[in-house]
C-alpha positions as CSV (number, residue, x, y, z in Angstrom):
1,M,-22.0,-39.7,-36.4
2,S,-19.7,-36.8,-35.8
3,F,-15.9,-37.3,-35.5
4,F,-15.0,-33.6,-35.1
5,S,-16.6,-30.6,-33.5
6,F,-15.2,-27.1,-32.9
7,T,-16.6,-23.8,-31.8
8,P,-14.3,-20.9,-32.9
9,E,-13.7,-17.9,-30.7
10,K,-13.3,-15.6,-33.7
11,K,-14.8,-15.3,-37.2
12,Y,-13.1,-17.4,-39.9
13,S,-13.2,-17.7,-43.7
14,S,-11.7,-21.1,-44.4
15,I,-10.9,-24.3,-42.7
16,V,-8.6,-27.3,-43.2
17,I,-9.6,-30.7,-42.0
18,S,-7.1,-33.5,-41.7
19,S,-7.8,-36.9,-40.1
20,P,-6.8,-40.5,-40.6
21,K,-10.5,-41.3,-40.2
22,L,-11.3,-39.6,-43.6
23,Q,-11.7,-42.2,-46.3
24,T,-11.4,-41.6,-50.1
25,G,-14.8,-42.2,-51.7
26,S,-16.8,-41.4,-48.6
27,T,-19.2,-38.5,-48.3
28,Y,-19.2,-36.2,-45.3
29,T,-21.5,-33.4,-44.1
30,L,-19.8,-30.2,-43.1
31,T,-21.9,-28.0,-40.8
32,A,-21.0,-24.4,-40.1
33,G,-23.7,-22.6,-38.1
34,S,-27.0,-23.2,-39.9
35,E,-25.3,-24.0,-43.2
36,Q,-24.5,-27.5,-44.4
37,A,-22.5,-28.9,-47.4
38,E,-22.0,-32.5,-48.4
39,L,-18.4,-33.2,-49.5
40,T,-17.2,-36.4,-51.2
41,L,-13.5,-37.1,-50.6
42,E,-12.3,-37.8,-54.1
43,S,-8.5,-37.6,-53.5
44,I,-6.0,-36.8,-50.8
45,V,-6.7,-33.1,-51.1
46,T,-10.4,-32.0,-51.5
47,S,-11.7,-28.4,-51.6
48,N,-15.1,-26.9,-51.5
49,A,-14.3,-23.2,-51.7
50,V,-16.1,-20.0,-52.7
51,R,-13.9,-17.0,-53.5
52,E,-15.4,-13.6,-52.9
53,G,-13.1,-10.8,-54.0
54,G,-9.6,-10.3,-52.8
55,R,-6.3,-10.8,-54.6
56,G,-5.9,-13.9,-56.8
57,S,-2.8,-16.0,-56.8
58,M,-0.2,-15.6,-59.5
59,P,0.7,-18.5,-61.7
60,P,4.1,-20.2,-61.1
61,G,7.0,-18.3,-62.6
62,N,5.4,-14.8,-62.2
63,N,7.1,-13.8,-59.0
64,R,7.2,-10.1,-58.8
């Protein structure tokens, strides 16, 4: 069962999914092209990210 489908017009590197249908403790399959990842919603905010280069974020209090 799929409750969301989207075909982007441009390349992307991250997504945010928000839906009242998402339930804590449930496992969902995220499909992007030919790749799939199973994600279990463990809390209100869940992340499954892979960083590849780029600038890191600074810890709080280090505003320059």
